[in-house]
C-alpha positions in Angstrom: 11.5 31.3 -219.4 11.6 27.8 -218.2 8.6 25.6 -218.2 7.2 24.6 -214.8 7.2 20.8 -214.4 4.1 19.2 -213.0 4.6 17.9 -209.5 3.1 14.7 -208.2 0.3 15.1 -205.8 1.4 15.6 -202.2 -0.6 13.5 -199.7 -0.4 13.4 -196.0 -1.0 9.8 -195.0 -0.8 10.7 -191.3 -4.2 12.4 -191.6 -7.6 10.6 -191.4 -8.1 8.2 -194.3 -9.9 9.8 -197.4 -10.5 9.1 -201.0 -7.4 10.9 -202.2 -5.3 8.2 -200.5 -6.4 5.8 -203.2 -5.9 5.4 -206.9 -9.2 4.7 -208.6 -9.1 1.7 -210.9 -11.8 -0.4 -212.7 -15.5 -0.6 -211.7 -16.6 -4.1 -210.8 -20.1 -3.8 -209.4 -23.3 -1.7 -209.1 -26.3 -1.5 -206.8 -29.3 0.6 -206.2 -27.4 3.5 -204.6 -23.9 2.2 -204.5 -21.0 1.0 -206.7 -17.9 -1.1 -206.2 -14.5 -0.5 -207.8 -11.0 -1.7 -207.5 -8.6 0.9 -205.8 -5.0 1.0 -204.9 -3.6 2.6 -201.7 -1.1 5.2 -202.9 1.3 4.6 -200.0 1.4 0.8 -199.4 0.3 0.0 -203.0 -2.2 -2.6 -201.8 -5.3 -3.3 -203.9 -8.8 -3.1 -202.3 -12.4 -3.1 -203.2 -14.1 0.3 -202.6 -17.8 0.3 -202.0 -19.2 3.9 -202.3 -22.8 4.9 -201.5 -24.4 8.1 -202.7 -25.8 9.9 -199.6 -28.6 11.6 -201.5 -29.9 8.4 -203.1 -29.6 6.6 -199.8 -31.7 9.2 -198.0 -34.3 9.3 -200.7 -34.7 5.5 -200.5 -34.9 5.6 -196.7 -31.9 3.3 -196.5 -29.6 5.3 -194.2 -30.1 2.9 -191.3 -29.4 -0.2 -193.5 -26.0 1.3 -194.6 -25.1 2.3 -191.0 -26.1 -1.1 -189.8 -23.9 -2.8 -192.4 -20.9 -0.7 -191.6 -21.3 -1.3 -187.8 -21.6 -5.0 -188.3 -18.5 -5.1 -190.5 -16.6 -3.3 -187.8 -17.5 -6.0 -185.3 -16.4 -9.0 -187.3 -13.0 -10.4 -188.4 -13.0 -14.0 -189.8 -11.1 -15.8 -192.6 -14.3 -16.7 -194.4 -16.1 -13.3 -194.1 -15.6 -10.0 -195.9 -13.8 -7.8 -193.4 -13.8 -4.0 -193.5 -10.5 -2.2 -193.7 -11.4 1.5 -193.7 -14.6 3.6 -193.7 -14.9 7.4 -194.4 -17.0 9.9 -196.2 -17.1 13.1 -198.2 -20.0 15.5 -199.0 -21.6 13.2 -201.6 -20.6 9.6 -200.7 -20.0 7.1 -197.9 -17.1 4.8 -198.5 -16.2 1.3 -197.2 -12.8 -0.1 -198.2 -12.5 -3.9 -198.2 -9.8 -6.4 -199.1 -10.1 -7.3 -202.8 -11.3 -10.7 -203.9 -10.2 -11.4 -207.5 -11.9 -14.8 -207.9 -15.5 -13.7 -208.5 -18.7 -14.8 -206.9 -20.3 -18.3 -207.1 -23.1 -17.0 -209.2 -20.7 -15.8 -211.9 -19.0 -19.2 -211.9 -22.2 -21.2 -211.8 -23.5 -19.3 -214.8 -20.3 -20.3 -216.7 -20.2 -23.9 -215.5 -24.0 -24.7 -215.3 -23.3 -27.0 -212.4 -20.4 -27.5 -210.0 -18.7 -30.7 -209.0 -19.5 -32.3 -205.6 -15.9 -31.7 -204.4 -16.2 -28.0 -205.1 -19.6 -27.6 -203.5 -18.5 -29.6 -200.4 -15.5 -27.3 -200.0 -17.5 -24.1 -200.3 -20.2 -25.5 -197.9 -17.4 -26.2 -195.3 -15.8 -22.8 -195.5 -19.2 -20.9 -195.6 -20.3 -23.0 -192.6 -17.3 -21.9 -190.6 -18.1 -18.3 -191.4 -21.8 -18.7 -190.5 -20.9 -20.4 -187.2 -18.6 -17.4 -186.4 -21.4 -14.9 -187.1 -24.0 -16.9 -185.1 -21.5 -17.0 -182.2 -21.7 -13.2 -182.2 -25.5 -13.3 -182.4 -25.5 -12.1 -186.0 -27.8 -13.7 -188.7 -26.8 -13.0 -192.3 -30.3 -13.5 -193.9 -29.2 -13.3 -197.5 -27.0 -16.3 -198.2 -26.9 -17.2 -201.9 -24.3 -17.8 -204.7 -24.2 -14.0 -205.4 -23.0 -13.4 -201.9 -20.1 -15.9 -201.7 -16.9 -14.5 -203.2 -13.8 -16.5 -204.1 -10.2 -15.3 -203.5 -7.7 -15.6 -206.3 -6.7 -18.9 -204.5 -10.2 -20.3 -204.5 -11.3 -19.8 -200.9 -14.9 -18.8 -200.2 -15.9 -15.6 -198.3 -19.3 -14.4 -197.2 -20.2 -10.9 -198.3 -23.1 -8.4 -198.4 -24.2 -7.7 -194.8 -26.8 -5.1 -195.8 -29.7 -7.0 -194.1 -27.7 -8.9 -191.5 -28.9 -8.2 -188.0 -28.2 -9.0 -184.4 -30.6 -11.4 -182.7 -31.4 -12.1 -179.1 -32.0 -15.7 -178.0 -35.3 -14.7 -176.2 -36.6 -12.4 -178.9 -37.3 -13.9 -182.4 -36.9 -11.8 -185.5 -40.1 -11.1 -187.4 -39.1 -9.1 -190.5 -39.6 -11.0 -193.8 -36.2 -10.2 -195.2 -33.8 -11.8 -197.7 -33.9 -13.2 -201.2 -37.2 -15.0 -201.5 -36.0 -18.2 -203.2 -33.5 -18.8 -200.4 -35.8 -17.9 -197.5 -36.5 -20.4 -194.8 -40.2 -21.3 -194.3 -40.3 -19.8 -190.8 -39.4 -16.4 -192.3 -42.2 -16.5 -194.9 -44.7 -17.8 -192.4 -43.9 -14.9 -190.1 -43.7 -17.1 -187.0 -40.4 -15.7 -185.8 -36.9 -17.0 -186.4 -33.3 -17.0 -185.3 -30.0 -17.9 -186.9 -31.2 -21.3 -188.2 -32.5 -19.6 -191.3 -29.0 -19.2 -192.6 -28.5 -23.0 -192.6 -31.7 -23.5 -194.7 -30.3 -20.9 -197.2 -27.0 -22.8 -197.3 -28.9 -26.0 -198.2 -30.8 -24.2 -201.0 -27.5 -22.8 -202.3 -25.8 -26.2 -202.1 -28.7 -27.7 -204.1 -28.4 -25.0 -206.7 -24.7 -25.3 -207.2 -24.9 -29.1 -207.6 -28.0 -29.3 -209.9 -27.9 -25.9 -211.6 -31.4 -25.0 -210.4 -33.1 -24.2 -207.1 -35.1 -26.7 -205.1 -38.2 -24.4 -205.0 -39.4 -22.8 -208.2 -42.6 -21.0 -209.2 -43.9 -18.3 -211.5 -45.2 -16.0 -208.8 -44.2 -15.0 -205.3 -47.4 -16.5 -203.9 -46.7 -19.9 -205.5 -43.0 -19.7 -204.5 -44.0 -19.0 -200.9 -46.4 -22.0 -200.9 -43.7 -24.2 -202.4 -41.1 -23.3 -199.7 -43.6 -23.8 -196.9 -45.3 -27.0 -198.1 -43.7 -28.8 -201.1 -41.3 -31.7 -200.9 -37.9 -31.2 -202.4 -37.1 -33.5 -205.4 -33.6 -34.9 -205.7 -32.8 -36.0 -209.3 -32.4 -39.8 -209.4 -30.1 -39.7 -212.4 -27.5 -37.5 -210.7 -24.1 -38.7 -209.7 -24.3 -36.9 -206.4 -23.4 -39.2 -203.5 -26.1 -40.3 -201.0 -24.1 -38.8 -198.2 -24.1 -35.4 -199.9 -27.9 -35.6 -200.5 -28.3 -36.5 -196.8 -26.5 -33.3 -195.9 -28.8 -31.2 -198.2 -31.9 -32.8 -196.7 -30.6 -32.0 -193.2 -30.1 -28.3 -194.1 -33.4 -28.0 -196.0 -35.3 -29.3 -193.0 -38.5 -27.4 -192.1 -38.3 -28.5 -188.4 -35.8 -26.1 -186.9 -35.2 -28.6 -184.0 -33.8 -31.0 -186.5 -32.1 -28.7 -189.0 -28.4 -29.4 -189.5 -26.4 -26.5 -188.1 -29.2 -24.9 -186.1 -28.3 -24.2 -182.4 -31.5 -26.1 -181.5 -30.1 -29.2 -183.2 -26.6 -29.1 -181.8 -25.1 -26.2 -183.8 -21.9 -26.2 -185.9 -20.5 -29.3 -184.1 -23.2 -31.4 -185.6 -21.9 -30.4 -189.1 -18.3 -31.1 -188.2 -19.2 -34.6 -186.9 -21.6 -35.5 -189.8 -20.4 -38.6 -191.6 -20.1 -36.6 -194.9 -17.4 -34.5 -193.3 -15.6 -37.3 -191.4 -12.5 -37.0 -193.6 -12.1 -33.3 -193.0 -9.4 -31.7 -190.9 -11.3 -28.7 -189.7 -8.3 -27.1 -188.1 -6.5 -27.1 -191.4 -9.7 -25.9 -193.1 -10.1 -22.9 -190.8 -6.4 -22.1 -191.2 -6.9 -22.2 -195.0 -4.4 -25.0 -195.3 -6.6 -27.2 -197.4 -6.2 -27.0 -201.2 -9.3 -25.5 -202.9 -10.6 -27.8 -205.7 -11.0 -24.9 -208.1 -8.7 -22.0 -208.8 -10.3 -19.0 -210.7 -8.6 -18.1 -213.9 -6.4 -15.1 -213.1 -6.0 -14.2 -216.8 -9.6 -13.2 -217.2 -12.0 -10.9 -215.4 -14.1 -12.9 -212.9 -17.0 -10.4 -212.9 -19.4 -8.7 -215.3 -17.3 -6.3 -217.4 -20.3 -4.2 -218.3 -19.9 -2.3 -215.0 -16.7 -0.8 -216.2 -18.2 0.1 -219.6 -21.2 1.8 -217.8 -18.8 3.8 -215.6 -16.9 5.0 -218.7 -19.9 5.8 -221.0 -22.9 6.5 -218.8 -21.7 8.0 -215.5 -22.9 11.6 -215.3 -21.1 12.2 -212.0 -17.8 10.2 -212.0 -16.2 9.4 -208.7 -13.3 11.7 -207.8 -11.6 12.8 -204.6 -13.1 16.0 -203.1 -12.5 17.7 -199.8 -15.3 18.0 -197.2 -16.7 21.5 -197.2 -17.0 23.3 -193.8 -20.2 22.3 -192.0 -22.3 24.0 -189.3 -22.2 22.5 -185.8 -25.6 20.8 -186.4 -24.5 19.4 -189.8 -21.3 18.1 -188.2 -23.3 16.2 -185.6 -25.5 14.6 -188.2 -22.6 13.7 -190.4 -20.7 12.2 -187.4 -23.8 10.1 -186.5 -24.1 8.9 -190.1 -20.5 7.8 -190.6 -17.3 8.6 -188.7 -13.9 7.6 -190.1 -12.5 4.3 -189.0 -9.7 1.9 -189.6 -10.2 -1.8 -189.1 -8.0 -4.9 -189.3 -9.3 -7.8 -191.3 -8.8 -10.6 -193.8 -9.4 -11.2 -197.4 -12.6 -9.8 -198.9 -14.6 -8.1 -201.5 -18.1 -6.8 -201.4 -20.8 -7.1 -204.0 -23.9 -5.0 -204.2 -27.3 -6.4 -205.4 -28.7 -4.9 -208.5 -32.1 -3.3 -209.0 -33.1 -3.2 -205.3 -35.2 -0.8 -203.3 -34.4 -0.6 -199.6 -36.9 0.6 -196.9 -35.8 1.0 -193.3 -38.4 0.4 -190.6 -37.4 0.0 -187.0 -39.7 -2.3 -185.1 -40.3 -1.6 -181.4 -40.0 -5.2 -180.5 -36.3 -5.5 -181.4 -34.0 -2.5 -181.6 -31.5 -4.4 -183.8 -34.0 -5.6 -186.4 -34.1 -3.5 -189.5 -36.5 -4.4 -192.3 -35.1 -4.4 -195.8 -37.3 -4.5 -198.8 -37.3 -4.9 -202.5 -40.3 -4.1 -204.7 -42.0 -7.3 -205.6 -43.2 -8.0 -209.2 -45.1 -11.2 -209.9 -43.2 -12.9 -212.7 -41.0 -15.7 -213.9 -38.6 -17.9 -211.9 -35.7 -15.9 -213.3 -37.1 -12.7 -211.5 -36.8 -14.5 -208.2 -33.0 -14.8 -208.5 -32.0 -11.6 -206.7 -35.3 -10.7 -205.1 -35.3 -9.3 -201.6 -38.6 -8.8 -199.9 -40.3 -7.5 -196.8 -44.0 -7.5 -195.9 
């Protein structure tokens, strides 16, 4: 009696996209109710980043609207310096977003290794991120959580914005009111609750620029209350012993400007064009930059992992419900309607990305009657050291 040879799995790639279309590879990130891992499409052999979100955890944490909002925003955008969605689908347990893979790691990872970055590096990242922000603002979208953790490098060294979990649409006649974002990077008008628009992203870019150059943030405190006071009232100190050029410092000062009417990049102050014509960027060919024809000043090491390898170890040793492809069970008509509203399968075009979840966060969704697009996103606040502010997201 002959032995029966094992056949390779037969997959119909003409059907709607699903998890079985991908080979699951290493785990590279972890969040409050989601994880990120590298996957390979079994038909075209392309590598992607797969963000998967547990539905049960998402519902328990009242974060369904945040996830839906992130996915909807990602379906709208397509830019060389933003993380673009490729596919979205679900099974009974998880929602999935498939995004182009970024192998270069995030700026936080590299900053931790380098302690500080060169002015040439920071200038290059500021230019590419500025282009991405200008694109978002042109679509009336404000990111609200710009920081080194949310800027990813491609294997060639180009910068890309990621993590749109608290990004929202804004209307020019209706200021946003939710206190949302990572506190150390929040603009003063967010914390003072006076209402704000897209200019808050330019403030955050200035704070990130300062941190990359000096290895510390411009506003530091031991408690949230003290940090809030510092951001709203205290003067930024620029180290006199630094080798940073005066033109670079002028750009930082223009970004970290409390008066929105004067803040570099703000629509009220002339928008993106004011950045492009600033003397510090006078030598830049912006057409070549936006076509990614300029050579990045730093190329990530392709021979080593540019992310925290502990995520993979946790997946191997601690995961009690490892990810695997499962068919959707038959649902009732009412359940089908609910599932359809939560996440319907989609396929999007896009350009280079990855997505990185924030660790140890608690998300609370609260729709405000004044703005149908504004979703509040919270993280539990614990009074503590400067280190605890690093990834803090707040809402009051």
